[in-house]
C-alpha positions as CSV (number, residue, x, y, z in Angstrom):
1,M,-80.4,4.9,-13.6
2,S,-77.7,5.0,-10.9
3,K,-74.1,6.1,-11.5
4,K,-71.2,5.6,-9.4
5,I,-68.3,8.0,-8.9
6,I,-65.2,8.1,-7.1
7,V,-64.3,11.1,-4.8
8,Y,-61.1,12.2,-2.8
9,G,-60.1,15.2,-0.7
10,T,-62.8,17.4,0.6
11,L,-65.5,15.4,-0.7
12,K,-64.9,12.3,1.3
13,R,-67.2,11.4,4.3
14,G,-66.3,13.7,7.1
15,E,-64.8,16.4,5.1
16,S,-65.9,20.1,4.6
17,N,-67.4,19.7,1.1
18,Y,-69.1,16.2,1.5
19,P,-72.3,17.4,3.1
20,H,-72.8,20.3,0.2
21,Y,-72.3,18.0,-2.5
22,L,-72.6,14.3,-1.6
23,G,-74.6,14.4,1.9
24,D,-77.5,12.1,0.5
25,Q,-75.4,9.7,-1.5
26,K,-74.8,6.1,-0.8
27,F,-71.2,5.2,0.7
28,I,-70.1,1.9,-1.2
29,K,-66.7,1.4,0.0
30,D,-63.1,2.7,0.3
31,V,-61.0,2.4,-2.9
32,I,-57.2,3.1,-4.0
33,T,-56.4,3.9,-7.5
34,L,-53.5,2.3,-9.5
35,P,-50.4,3.7,-9.0
36,K,-50.3,5.9,-11.9
37,Y,-51.7,9.3,-10.8
38,R,-50.5,12.5,-9.3
39,L,-52.6,15.0,-7.4
40,F,-52.4,18.9,-8.2
41,H,-54.0,21.6,-6.8
42,N,-55.4,24.3,-8.9
43,S,-54.8,27.6,-6.9
44,S,-56.6,29.8,-9.4
45,C,-59.9,27.8,-9.1
46,S,-59.2,26.3,-5.5
47,F,-59.8,22.7,-6.3
48,P,-57.5,19.7,-6.9
49,Y,-57.2,17.2,-9.7
50,L,-55.9,14.0,-10.8
51,V,-53.3,13.8,-13.9
52,E,-52.3,10.2,-15.1
53,D,-48.5,9.9,-14.8
54,E,-47.2,6.4,-15.6
55,K,-43.7,7.2,-14.3
56,E,-44.3,9.2,-11.3
57,G,-47.7,8.3,-10.4
58,K,-48.9,7.3,-7.1
59,S,-52.1,5.4,-5.6
60,I,-54.9,7.7,-4.3
61,E,-57.3,6.8,-1.5
62,C,-60.6,7.6,-2.5
63,E,-64.3,6.6,-1.9
64,L,-67.0,4.9,-4.3
């Protein structure tokens, strides 16, 4: 079964984590989320995450 995921940040092609986690995966296209997300960085775990925010959210550039 094939699954599709959207990635952003260091998981995108050409970024530092891409070859470690997604190097053998098929790139489909660039995508942009609806303008309703905020991007945060969790300093204790060193990873970013998206939170839905209808009032102050932005569009996030991602890859499918």
